[in-house]
C-alpha positions as CSV (number, residue, x, y, z in Angstrom):
1,M,96.9,45.9,101.9
2,K,97.6,49.3,99.6
3,K,94.2,50.5,100.7
4,I,95.3,50.3,104.4
5,L,98.9,51.8,103.7
6,S,97.2,54.6,101.3
7,L,94.9,55.6,104.4
8,M,97.7,55.3,106.8
9,L,99.4,57.7,104.8
10,V,96.3,60.5,104.5
11,L,96.2,59.9,108.0
12,I,99.7,60.9,108.9
13,L,99.8,63.6,106.5
14,V,96.5,65.5,108.3
15,L,97.7,64.8,111.6
16,C,101.2,66.0,110.6
17,C,99.6,69.3,108.8
18,A,97.2,69.9,112.3
19,A,100.6,69.7,113.7
20,F,102.1,72.1,111.9
21,A,98.9,74.7,112.0
22,E,98.9,74.3,115.9
23,D,102.8,74.5,116.2
24,A,102.6,77.9,113.6
25,G,100.7,79.9,116.1
26,Y,98.7,81.8,113.1
27,E,95.9,80.4,110.8
28,E,95.1,82.1,107.4
29,T,91.7,82.0,105.7
30,V,90.7,83.3,102.1
31,V,87.6,85.2,102.4
32,T,85.4,87.3,100.4
33,I,83.4,90.5,101.7
34,A,80.6,91.8,100.2
35,G,81.6,95.6,99.7
36,A,78.9,98.4,98.4
37,D,79.2,97.8,94.7
38,Y,81.7,94.6,94.2
39,D,83.3,91.4,96.2
40,I,86.5,92.3,98.0
41,P,88.9,89.2,98.2
42,A,90.5,89.0,101.4
43,T,93.4,87.1,103.7
44,V,92.5,86.8,107.5
45,C,95.9,85.7,109.3
46,M,94.5,84.8,112.9
47,P,96.5,84.1,116.1
48,T,96.0,80.6,117.4
49,G,94.6,81.1,121.1
50,E,91.1,82.2,122.5
51,G,91.8,86.1,122.2
52,P,90.2,88.2,121.5
53,F,92.8,89.5,119.7
54,P,93.2,93.0,118.1
55,A,93.3,93.4,114.3
56,V,94.5,95.2,111.6
57,V,93.5,96.1,108.2
58,M,96.5,96.1,105.8
59,L,96.2,98.1,102.4
60,H,98.5,97.3,99.5
61,G,100.3,100.2,96.8
62,T,99.5,100.9,93.7
63,G,99.7,98.1,91.2
64,S,100.3,95.5,93.7
65,T,98.2,92.8,95.6
66,R,97.3,92.0,99.1
67,D,100.0,90.2,99.5
68,E,102.2,93.3,98.3
69,A,105.4,93.4,96.6
70,G,107.7,90.4,96.9
71,N,105.0,89.1,99.2
72,G,106.0,91.4,102.0
73,Y,102.4,91.4,103.5
74,L,102.0,87.5,103.1
75,Y,105.7,87.3,105.2
76,A,104.5,90.4,107.6
77,A,101.4,88.8,108.6
78,P,102.3,85.6,110.0
79,V,105.0,87.4,112.5
80,L,102.3,90.2,113.8
81,A,99.9,86.9,114.8
82,E,102.8,84.8,116.5
83,K,105.2,87.4,117.8
84,Y,102.7,90.1,118.7
85,G,99.2,88.5,118.9
86,I,97.7,90.8,116.0
87,A,95.4,89.4,113.9
88,T,95.4,90.8,110.1
89,I,93.3,91.0,107.1
90,R,95.0,92.1,104.0
91,I,92.5,92.8,100.9
92,D,92.7,93.3,97.3
93,F,91.5,96.7,95.6
94,P,89.5,96.4,92.6
95,G,91.9,95.5,89.5
96,N,94.3,94.2,91.5
97,G,94.8,90.3,92.6
98,D,91.9,88.4,92.5
99,S,89.7,91.3,92.4
100,T,87.1,90.8,89.9
101,A,86.1,94.7,90.0
102,D,87.4,97.2,87.2
103,Y,90.4,99.5,88.6
104,M,88.0,102.3,87.2
105,Q,86.3,101.6,90.2
106,Y,89.5,102.4,92.4
107,N,89.6,105.9,94.3
108,F,90.1,107.3,97.7
109,K,86.8,106.9,98.5
110,S,86.5,103.8,97.4
111,A,89.4,102.7,99.2
112,V,88.4,104.0,102.3
113,A,85.0,102.2,102.2
114,D,86.8,98.8,101.1
115,A,89.0,99.4,104.5
116,K,85.9,100.0,106.7
117,A,83.9,96.8,105.0
118,A,87.3,95.0,106.2
119,A,87.6,96.2,109.7
120,D,83.7,95.7,110.2
121,Y,84.4,92.1,109.1
122,M,87.4,91.6,111.2
123,A,85.0,93.3,114.4
124,G,82.3,90.3,113.5
125,Q,84.7,87.5,114.6
126,E,84.3,85.9,117.8
127,N,87.9,85.9,118.6
128,I,88.6,89.6,118.2
129,N,88.1,92.9,119.6
130,G,86.4,95.0,117.6
131,D,87.0,97.8,119.7
132,A,90.9,97.4,119.1
133,I,91.0,97.5,115.4
134,G,93.9,99.7,113.7
135,V,95.1,100.0,109.9
136,M,98.3,99.9,108.1
137,G,99.4,101.0,104.5
138,W,102.2,100.6,102.1
139,S,103.1,103.5,99.5
140,Q,99.4,104.4,98.1
141,G,98.1,102.0,101.0
142,G,99.1,104.7,103.3
143,T,97.8,107.4,101.4
144,D,94.3,105.5,101.8
145,A,95.3,104.7,105.6
146,L,95.5,108.1,106.4
147,L,92.4,109.1,105.1
148,A,90.5,106.2,106.3
149,C,91.5,107.1,109.9
150,A,90.4,110.7,108.7
151,W,87.1,109.4,107.6
152,E,86.4,106.5,109.8
153,P,88.0,107.8,113.0
154,E,85.7,105.7,115.3
155,T,86.7,102.2,113.6
156,F,90.5,102.9,113.3
157,K,92.6,103.2,116.6
158,S,96.0,103.0,115.2
159,I,97.6,103.5,111.9
160,V,101.3,102.6,110.3
161,T,102.3,103.6,107.1
162,W,105.2,102.0,105.2
163,A,106.5,104.4,102.9
164,G,103.1,106.3,102.9
165,A,102.9,108.6,100.1
166,P,100.4,111.4,101.2
167,D,100.8,113.2,97.8
168,M,100.5,110.9,94.7
169,M,101.6,113.8,92.5
170,L,104.9,112.0,92.2
171,D,108.2,112.3,89.6
172,G,107.2,109.6,86.7
173,F,104.2,108.2,88.6
174,F,101.6,110.8,87.8
175,S,101.3,113.8,86.0
176,E,99.9,117.2,84.5
177,E,99.7,115.0,81.3
178,D,98.2,112.4,82.8
179,Y,95.6,114.1,84.4
180,A,94.8,116.1,80.8
181,E,94.5,112.9,79.3
182,A,92.4,111.7,82.0
183,K,90.0,114.8,81.2
184,E,89.7,114.2,77.8
185,N,89.1,110.2,77.9
186,G,87.5,109.8,81.5
187,F,90.8,107.7,82.1
188,F,94.6,107.5,81.6
189,V,96.7,104.7,81.1
190,M,99.4,103.8,84.0
191,E,102.1,101.3,82.9
192,F,104.0,99.2,85.0
193,D,107.1,97.0,84.5
194,W,105.9,93.8,86.6
195,R,102.4,93.7,85.5
196,D,99.8,94.8,82.8
197,S,98.8,98.2,82.4
198,L,95.9,100.0,84.4
199,N,93.3,102.2,83.2
200,V,93.1,105.2,86.0
201,S,89.7,107.0,86.5
202,L,89.1,110.6,86.5
203,Q,87.9,110.4,89.5
204,W,91.2,109.1,91.0
205,C,92.7,112.0,89.7
206,D,90.2,114.3,90.8
207,D,90.8,113.1,94.2
208,V,94.8,113.4,93.9
209,A,94.5,117.0,92.8
210,N,91.8,118.2,95.5
211,T,92.3,116.1,98.6
212,D,94.7,117.6,101.1
213,V,95.4,114.2,102.3
214,L,97.6,115.7,105.4
215,G,94.9,118.1,106.5
216,E,91.9,115.5,106.4
217,F,94.2,113.7,108.5
218,S,95.0,116.3,110.9
219,N,91.6,117.3,111.4
220,G,89.8,114.4,111.4
221,Y,92.0,111.9,113.5
222,T,93.2,112.0,117.3
223,G,95.0,108.8,117.3
224,P,98.9,107.8,117.2
225,V,100.6,107.1,113.7
226,L,103.8,105.6,113.0
227,A,105.4,106.4,110.1
228,I,107.8,104.1,108.6
229,A,110.4,104.8,105.9
230,G,114.1,103.5,104.1
231,T,116.4,106.0,103.9
232,N,117.3,104.9,100.2
233,D,113.7,105.0,99.1
234,D,113.9,106.8,95.6
235,T,110.3,106.8,95.0
236,V,108.5,108.4,97.9
237,D,111.0,110.8,99.9
238,P,111.2,109.9,103.2
239,E,111.0,113.0,104.4
240,W,107.1,112.4,103.8
241,S,107.3,110.2,106.9
242,E,108.2,113.1,109.0
243,K,105.2,115.3,107.5
244,I,102.8,112.4,108.4
245,V,104.3,112.6,111.9
246,A,103.9,116.7,111.7
247,A,100.7,116.4,110.8
248,S,99.5,114.5,113.8
249,N,97.5,115.7,116.8
250,N,99.4,112.9,118.9
251,K,102.3,112.9,121.0
252,K,103.0,109.5,120.8
253,S,103.1,109.6,117.0
254,A,106.8,108.6,115.7
255,T,108.6,108.2,112.6
256,Y,111.2,105.0,112.1
257,F,113.6,105.2,109.5
258,I,115.7,102.3,108.2
259,E,119.0,102.7,106.9
260,G,119.4,101.5,103.4
261,M,116.2,100.4,102.8
262,D,114.2,101.3,99.7
263,H,110.7,101.6,98.8
264,T,110.0,97.9,98.5
265,F,111.3,97.6,102.0
266,N,114.6,95.6,100.2
267,V,112.5,92.7,99.1
268,F,114.0,91.7,96.2
269,A,117.7,92.3,97.3
270,E,117.9,90.7,101.1
271,E,117.6,86.6,100.9
272,D,117.0,87.4,104.7
273,L,114.8,89.9,104.5
274,H,116.0,91.5,107.3
275,S,115.1,95.3,106.2
276,L,111.6,93.7,106.2
277,Y,111.3,92.6,109.5
278,D,112.8,95.2,111.1
279,A,109.8,97.1,109.6
280,V,107.4,94.6,111.4
281,D,109.6,94.5,114.6
282,A,109.0,98.2,114.5
283,T,105.3,98.0,113.4
284,G,104.5,95.0,116.1
285,P,105.2,95.9,119.6
286,W,104.2,100.0,119.2
287,R,100.6,98.3,117.3
288,K,100.2,96.1,120.2
289,E,100.7,98.8,123.1
290,R,98.2,101.4,121.4
291,L,95.5,98.6,120.6
292,E,95.8,97.0,123.8
293,T,95.7,100.5,125.3
294,V,92.7,101.0,123.5
295,S,91.1,98.1,125.1
296,F,92.2,98.9,128.5
297,F,89.9,101.9,128.5
298,V,87.1,100.5,126.6
299,L,86.8,97.0,129.1
300,F,87.8,98.9,132.1
């Protein structure tokens, strides 16, 4: 009798979970993508239904993970799926999250290669429109997203930056002293309050010093960009979002500023996460419209 009751309870739990997944309007799957030199841990968030859906590659910032600060991307991805019908894939860069690769392997070129690998993975999925893939990036993830569009314009059809940082020579982040240390040792040590330190490669330092990110973006990409920032961001000056749009050659590019929002989109200060969801709701319809426009021209 106890075995029968146990089996019935298991069956009920399975049915409840299945019903919840169906009602949720999305499904998340953890995957591993084979990169050129290492495996890339990723989470795919897929809208329920037949599709084909547009997709977005989500790139995280310095020292963070694919779920982002305060789980910002973890909260954002289901909304993009349920509310706007957009599939997403968020990835861990080397040395972060579940990545087993060394952070010394992270630089501008590797970041773009990882973004491209994630986009190619999504394009290969049956219910994804491979001709309607965009990219978004938070903080340094925005830097990587801008370069991904510049260097892989055939892959990425739209871009959204969240507190995007085209210039990583930021006060208290990367200095001439750090660069000198890297030249002497092959790396410098970047310290954090929330995680272990990272050894930052000389290659990354050279990339930052010698890459005109906005120039690359302006010369290599013709699609639109939406640059979102908070007025209280004291890590990346909100003016950088205006500079990102100014560098764009597309008249549909725009900025979106959220009053009182900080660099981490107030995820640690607001229980209801209203600033974060404001950013998501600015991202979703803008992104959907642009990617569906791409789909229209591809299909017809």
